[in-house]
N, C-alpha and C positions, 0 to 999 in steps of 0.2 A: 666874680670879682666886680665890685662897684668902683668906678673911677669918677673923679670930678669931671664935670662937663667941660669940654675944651672951649665952649663959648663963654664960660664964666672967667672973667679976668680977676685973678687973686694973686697975692704975693707968694702963694705956695700952691703945690699940687698934692692931692692926697687920694688914697684909695683904701678900700677894705677888702680883705680876703676872708670869706666865710667858709668854714670847714664843716663837713657832715657831722662831726661830733659836737657841734654848737660852740666851738672855739672860733676866735677871729684874730686877725692881725690888722691893725690900722697903721698905715705908713704915710708920712708927710715928708715932702722935699721942699725945703725953703733955703734960699741962698746957697744951693749946692750941699746942704747938710740934710742927711736922712735921719729921721727919728721914727721909731716904731713903738707901739704899745699893743698888748694883747689882753684877752679876757674871754668871757663867754657871752653868747647872744641868745635871745629868744624873740619870737614874733608875738606881738601883743596887739589886741584890737581895742581902740578907744574911740567912742562915738562913731562906730561903723567904719573907721579908717584903720588900716594896718600900719604898724610901726615896728621897726627893728630896735630892740632895747639892747644896748651894749653895756655889759657890766665889767668894770675893771677891778682888779684886786686892791688897788689903792689909787689915791689921787694922782693925776698925770696931766701935764700941760697940753696933751692932745685931746682931752675931753672937751667937747663943745656943748656946754650947758650953762644954765643960769643958777645952778644950785651947788651946794657943797657935796652932794653925793657923787661917788665915783661911777656915775652912769651917764649914758648918752642916749637920747631918743631920736631916731631918724625916721622920717616919714617915707614910706615905700611908695614911690611914684610910678615905677614900672619894674620889670624884672632886671633892669640895668641902671635904674636911677633912684637915688636916695636924696632926701633934703633934710638938713639939720633943723630941728624945731626952734632953735634959738634964732634962726634967720627967717622964720615964718611970720 
């Protein structure tokens, strides 16, 4: 499970659960409201850096990207830390 770093001050907290069958669940808690989305994931290498590519079945407000695609690309910083590419 990947959790948002507790040192990061944000209006919400979120985490990802990655399953062995390459499915995932992303959960966000904001103002005591829990929202979840699911899809499939793969690990991709771009410019010698590894990323987790999350693919959603349709558009969702939890997707953190700058495109219209229902995908999210997260940089793998360590076995416990991901970073959204939209914030890089």
